[in-house]
SEMARRO-16379 format. One record per residue (C-alpha): x, y, z; residue in one letter. Coordinates in steps of 0.2 Angstrom, whole numbers, plus 5000, padded with zeros to 4 digits. Example, Ala and Ser with C-alpha at 12.3 -4.5 7.8 and 13.67 -1.06 7.14 Angstrom:
! residues 2
5062,4978,5039,a
5068,4995,5036,s
This chain:
! residues 520
5000,5000,5000,m
5014,5012,5004,n
5021,5009,4986,t
5005,5010,4977,v
4998,5026,4984,a
5013,5037,4978,p
5012,5030,4961,n
4993,5033,4960,a
4996,5051,4966,l
5010,5053,4953,k
4999,5047,4939,n
4984,5058,4945,e
4996,5073,4945,r
5002,5069,4928,e
4985,5067,4921,r
4979,5084,4929,l
4995,5092,4922,q
4991,5086,4905,d
4973,5092,4906,t
4979,5109,4912,l
4991,5110,4897,e
4977,5105,4885,d
4966,5119,4892,v
4980,5132,4891,h
4983,5127,4873,a
4964,5128,4869,s
4963,5145,4878,l
4979,5151,4868,s
4971,5146,4852,a
4955,5154,4856,h
4964,5170,4861,r
4973,5170,4844,k
4957,5168,4834,r
4948,5182,4844,t
4963,5194,4843,n
4963,5193,4824,r
4950,5207,4824,f
4959,5219,4836,d
4949,5235,4835,p
4963,5246,4840,r
4974,5239,4826,r
4960,5240,4814,m
4956,5258,4818,m
4974,5264,4817,a
4976,5254,4800,f
4960,5262,4793,t
4965,5279,4798,f
4983,5277,4791,i
4975,5270,4774,l
4963,5285,4773,l
4977,5297,4776,i
4988,5289,4763,a
4975,5289,4750,l
4970,5307,4754,g
4988,5313,4753,t
4990,5304,4736,i
4974,5312,4729,l
4977,5329,4735,l
4994,5329,4727,s
4987,5326,4709,t
4984,5339,4696,p
4965,5337,4698,w
4965,5342,4716,a
4977,5357,4714,q
4970,5374,4709,s
4984,5376,4697,t
4980,5360,4688,g
4998,5354,4690,t
5006,5341,4702,w
5008,5348,4719,a
5027,5350,4718,w
5026,5360,4702,y
5015,5374,4710,r
5030,5386,4712,e
5042,5380,4699,t
5042,5370,4683,s
5058,5362,4688,v
5057,5346,4699,f
5067,5345,4715,s
5067,5334,4730,w
5065,5349,4741,s
5049,5355,4733,t
5042,5337,4732,f
5045,5334,4750,f
5037,5351,4755,h
5022,5348,4744,a
5019,5330,4750,v
5021,5336,4768,l
5008,5349,4766,d
4996,5337,4758,n
5000,5324,4771,l
4996,5337,4784,f
4979,5342,4776,m
4974,5324,4774,a
4978,5320,4792,t
4969,5335,4798,s
4954,5331,4788,s
4954,5312,4792,s
4956,5315,4811,c
4943,5329,4810,v
4954,5342,4817,t
4954,5357,4805,g
4972,5364,4807,l
4978,5370,4790,t
4995,5374,4783,v
4988,5381,4766,v
4973,5392,4761,q
4960,5379,4757,v
4949,5390,4747,s
4962,5394,4734,t
4975,5380,4736,y
4964,5366,4731,y
4951,5364,4716,s
4933,5358,4718,t
4940,5340,4717,f
4952,5344,4731,g
4938,5350,4741,h
4928,5335,4738,a
4943,5324,4744,v
4944,5334,4760,l
4926,5332,4762,l
4927,5313,4760,c
4941,5312,4772,c
4931,5322,4785,i
4916,5311,4783,q
4925,5294,4783,l
4936,5300,4797,g
4921,5306,4807,g
4910,5291,4807,i
4926,5280,4805,s
4929,5269,4790,l
4929,5254,4801,l
4912,5257,4808,t
4905,5261,4790,l
4913,5244,4784,g
4905,5235,4799,t
4888,5243,4795,l
4889,5236,4777,i
4894,5219,4783,v
4880,5220,4795,t
4867,5224,4782,i
4874,5209,4771,l
4875,5196,4785,l
4860,5203,4796,g
4871,5204,4811,r
4887,5212,4817,v
4902,5201,4812,p
4912,5191,4824,a
4924,5203,4833,g
4915,5218,4827,g
4905,5220,4843,e
4920,5226,4852,d
4923,5240,4839,q
4905,5246,4840,v
4904,5246,4859,m
4921,5254,4860,m
4917,5268,4848,s
4900,5272,4854,y
4899,5266,4872,g
4886,5252,4869,a
4884,5241,4885,g
4880,5224,4876,s
4881,5216,4859,v
4862,5217,4856,s
4863,5236,4860,r
4878,5237,4848,a
4868,5230,4833,n
4854,5243,4835,s
4865,5257,4839,l
4876,5254,4824,l
4862,5257,4811,s
4855,5272,4821,q
4872,5280,4821,t
4873,5281,4802,i
4855,5286,4801,c
4857,5300,4814,y
4873,5306,4806,a
4866,5308,4788,f
4849,5315,4795,s
4858,5329,4804,f
4870,5333,4790,e
4856,5334,4777,i
4845,5344,4788,l
4859,5356,4792,g
4864,5357,4774,a
4846,5362,4769,a
4846,5376,4782,l
4863,5382,4776,l
4858,5381,4758,f
4844,5393,4762,i
4855,5406,4770,r
4868,5404,4756,h
4856,5405,4741,f
4842,5417,4747,w
4851,5427,4760,t
4869,5429,4754,h
4865,5428,4736,g
4877,5414,4731,y
4874,5405,4714,p
4864,5389,4715,l
4879,5377,4713,g
4890,5386,4725,k
4876,5387,4738,s
4873,5368,4737,v
4892,5364,4738,w
4896,5376,4752,y
4880,5371,4762,a
4885,5352,4760,c
4903,5355,4764,f
4901,5366,4780,h
4886,5355,4786,a
4897,5339,4786,v
4913,5348,4792,s
4902,5355,4807,a
4894,5339,4812,f
4910,5329,4811,c
4918,5343,4821,n
4932,5346,4808,a
4931,5365,4807,g
4938,5365,4789,v
4930,5380,4779,s
4930,5385,4761,l
4929,5404,4766,y
4945,5413,4765,d
4944,5419,4783,n
4935,5404,4790,n
4918,5410,4796,l
4922,5428,4802,i
4912,5435,4787,d
4896,5426,4792,v
4896,5430,4811,r
4883,5443,4809,g
4871,5430,4802,d
4863,5423,4818,l
4854,5409,4810,i
4870,5403,4801,y
4881,5403,4816,i
4867,5395,4826,s
4865,5380,4813,v
4884,5378,4813,i
4885,5378,4832,t
4871,5366,4834,l
4878,5354,4822,l
4895,5355,4831,v
4887,5351,4848,i
4876,5337,4841,l
4892,5329,4834,g
4901,5331,4850,g
4889,5324,4863,i
4890,5306,4856,g
4878,5295,4847,f
4873,5285,4863,l
4867,5301,4871,v
4857,5305,4855,i
4849,5288,4854,a
4845,5289,4873,n
4836,5306,4871,v
4827,5301,4856,f
4820,5285,4864,h
4815,5294,4880,y
4796,5297,4880,r
4791,5307,4896,p
4773,5308,4891,w
4771,5289,4891,n
4762,5284,4907,l
4769,5266,4906,d
4785,5266,4915,l
4792,5251,4906,r
4790,5258,4889,s
4794,5276,4894,r
4813,5274,4895,g
4824,5284,4905,k
4839,5296,4903,i
4854,5287,4909,s
4867,5294,4921,l
4880,5294,4906,h
4868,5305,4896,s
4864,5316,4911,r
4882,5320,4914,i
4886,5323,4895,v
4871,5335,4893,l
4874,5345,4909,w
4893,5346,4906,a
4890,5351,4888,t
4878,5365,4893,f
4889,5372,4907,y
4904,5372,4896,m
4896,5379,4881,c
4885,5392,4889,v
4896,5395,4905,g
4912,5395,4895,g
4904,5406,4881,g
4898,5419,4893,l
4915,5420,4901,l
4923,5421,4884,f
4911,5435,4879,t
4915,5445,4895,a
4934,5443,4892,l
4933,5448,4874,e
4919,5460,4874,w
4930,5475,4870,s
4944,5465,4861,n
4941,5451,4847,s
4922,5453,4848,l
4923,5472,4846,d
4921,5473,4827,i
4906,5485,4826,h
4904,5500,4837,e
4888,5498,4848,i
4877,5513,4850,p
4874,5518,4869,n
4857,5509,4872,f
4852,5519,4887,w
4856,5535,4879,q
4846,5530,4864,a
4832,5525,4875,l
4832,5541,4884,t
4832,5551,4868,d
4818,5540,4861,g
4829,5535,4846,n
4821,5518,4843,w
4831,5514,4828,a
4847,5516,4838,s
4840,5505,4852,c
4836,5491,4840,f
4853,5493,4832,t
4861,5492,4849,s
4852,5477,4854,l
4855,5468,4838,k
4874,5471,4839,l
4875,5465,4857,m
4865,5450,4853,t
4877,5446,4838,q
4892,5449,4849,r
4885,5437,4863,i
4880,5424,4851,c
4897,5425,4842,a
4906,5423,4859,g
4895,5408,4865,i
4897,5400,4847,s
4916,5403,4848,q
4918,5394,4865,a
4908,5379,4858,s
4921,5379,4843,m
4935,5378,4856,f
4929,5362,4863,r
4929,5352,4847,t
4929,5361,4831,a
4941,5372,4822,g
4929,5385,4815,f
4932,5403,4821,n
4920,5418,4821,f
4934,5430,4828,v
4951,5435,4823,e
4962,5423,4833,m
4977,5435,4834,d
4965,5448,4843,a
4961,5436,4857,i
4968,5441,4874,t
4979,5429,4884,p
4966,5425,4898,p
4953,5420,4884,a
4967,5410,4876,n
4970,5401,4892,l
4951,5397,4893,l
4951,5391,4876,s
4965,5379,4880,v
4955,5372,4894,f
4940,5369,4883,l
4951,5361,4870,m
4959,5349,4883,l
4942,5344,4889,v
4934,5342,4872,g
4918,5333,4868,g
4910,5317,4875,s
4913,5298,4872,p
4907,5290,4856,g
4907,5306,4847,s
4916,5315,4833,m
4926,5326,4846,a
4942,5323,4854,g
4949,5328,4871,g
4949,5319,4888,i
4930,5320,4886,k
4917,5328,4898,t
4913,5312,4907,t
4931,5309,4911,t
4933,5326,4919,l
4916,5324,4929,i
4922,5307,4936,v
4938,5314,4941,l
4930,5329,4950,i
4918,5317,4959,l
4932,5306,4964,t
4941,5321,4971,i
4926,5327,4980,r
4923,5309,4988,a
4940,5308,4994,y
4940,5325,5002,l
4924,5321,5011,k
4931,5305,5017,g
4917,5295,5007,s
4923,5277,5003,p
4912,5277,4987,v
4909,5290,4972,v
4891,5294,4970,q
4880,5304,4959,l
4861,5305,4957,h
4859,5291,4969,k
4870,5280,4958,r
4887,5273,4963,t
4902,5275,4951,i
4914,5260,4952,s
4932,5261,4957,d
4937,5254,4940,t
4929,5269,4931,i
4937,5281,4943,c
4954,5273,4940,r
4951,5273,4921,e
4947,5292,4921,a
4964,5295,4931,m
4974,5285,4918,v
4966,5293,4903,i
4969,5311,4910,i
4987,5306,4915,f
4990,5299,4898,y
4982,5314,4889,y
4992,5327,4898,l
5008,5317,4897,s
5006,5316,4878,m
5002,5335,4877,v
5017,5340,4887,f
5028,5327,4877,t
5024,5335,4860,f
5025,5352,4867,y
5043,5348,4874,f
5048,5341,4857,l
5041,5357,4848,l
5051,5368,4860,l
5067,5359,4853,l
5063,5361,4835,t
5053,5377,4833,e
5066,5390,4839,r
5062,5402,4825,n
5044,5402,4828,l
5047,5405,4847,i
5057,5420,4842,t
5044,5427,4832,q
5028,5422,4841,r
5033,5416,4859,g
5032,5398,4866,d
5013,5399,4871,f
5008,5397,4852,v
5016,5380,4852,l
5007,5374,4867,f
4991,5381,4859,y
4995,5371,4843,e
4998,5355,4853,v
4982,5356,4863,s
4972,5360,4847,s
4980,5345,4838,a
4979,5332,4851,f
4962,5337,4856,g
4957,5337,4837,t
4950,5354,4838,v
4958,5364,4824,g
4959,5382,4831,t
4975,5390,4829,s
4984,5407,4833,l
4989,5408,4815,n
5005,5399,4818,a
5002,5382,4809,t
5009,5388,4792,p
5025,5395,4801,l
5030,5378,4808,l
5045,5369,4801,s
5044,5353,4792,p
5048,5343,4808,v
5035,5353,4817,g
5022,5349,4804,k
5026,5331,4806,l
5025,5332,4825,m
5008,5341,4824,i
5002,5328,4811,a
5007,5314,4823,l
4999,5323,4837,a
4982,5324,4828,m
4983,5305,4823,f
4988,5300,4841,v
4974,5312,4848,g
4961,5304,4837,r
4964,5285,4841,i
4975,5286,4857,g
4963,5289,4871,p
4950,5277,4863,i
4963,5264,4862,s
4969,5267,4880,i
4951,5266,4887,a
4947,5250,4877,f
4963,5242,4882,m
4959,5245,4901,m
4941,5239,4898,a
4947,5222,4890,r
4960,5218,4903,r
4954,5210,4918,e
4967,5203,4930,i
4963,5193,4945,t
4976,5194,4959,h
4977,5178,4969,r
4992,5184,4979,i
4990,5200,4990,r
5006,5207,4998,y
5007,5216,5014,p
5002,5235,5014,e
5015,5248,5018,e
5012,5267,5020,i
5019,5280,5008,i
5018,5298,5012,t
5011,5308,4998,v
5006,5327,4996,g
């Protein structure tokens, strides 16, 4: 008995070890199969492909206003220097359009032909709704379901909580996007054609281009000075601002609001506004309206002071009603321009004021708005509004000594709080890394304009915003490459980091003794 028992135990141990090895091999094979469709890699690959294709098309004679290849614009003699600079400028524009940023190194209205403008528009549209999501939608229509592995991409991009939710939300995404763009284009066409007297063809093209550029939060404009000339048209800037906000709050919030029916007495079919949607809507309201009013107050006598406003009270005392109406009209235009400009700072590169005329306090406010950005699952970049709110709630809970983070009688998990901290740390570290690199390469620009313009450019690029202090064309070739890389990383980086943290779930079987470290 003493000799049989050890042998039996040994055989049993070997059998269990073989079984564990088989299970491990099976899990490894399954992991390899599921990792073939890595949303992070596919997203990066599709953006790289879109940027490369856009660069090639923008360099062709059909896209250039001169009708020649891009490197023959200035001279008829070929040189590698002109070739490099021409390709670099078109690479920058393709990256800016595909990453829906809006930074430009050339005058878009005169540098490119109508075909070139169409290429930019396609890059904006495909980059906004993502080539991968559009491809997944096509496959979904053909197969009747989201393909294997595609659920992760849909849920990562739009915040869907389940696969069944992803299937319905995917089709709604495209439907909402094109519906808002068509409606916005129709309203802008009316303003172009009947109000501003543009020809029919130009009115249609300008309306479509600016509607798509606004909803995708790109901020690329066909006007020579962006949207400064139309800032007096309250309907025009209201449509643009509304499209930018709708594109920046996320499709999950739009779907939630559209399916909420407060008038329905049946609680089961009424629906509810989720905590995520509440945070997004309130944060968007406070940042747009509160930030807009603060920007208006800071810039009332500076960049917003284009037309002299008659003294309202003096005109009212004198009974000059025409002057009173003019004063109210100009003050309303100025306030609307300030609020709209603050909304552009969050996510889109349109500008209704001269950027060089903005004072330093307002520039610092705009940097904060750019760093925060829009909301998850939207066209916008930045750390996102929900990330900032979760961080603020976490700090408040720790200061109050509360062991949990709560809002509206709901508890926010520690995992989400840690993810918010990681995303903010990653975002700020990347911004300061690119800023540090530009400080090393842009000595001439620093001499001319100071070093704050570089931090502004990096914040705008990494937040995929697109506003600039008119310093982007002055960047060196290395600086342009740096900003292009910042736009690319800012577009796919935070999403990839969040998805990587969401997928990785590690169970710690060993817990080491705790030891106190003094912080603060």
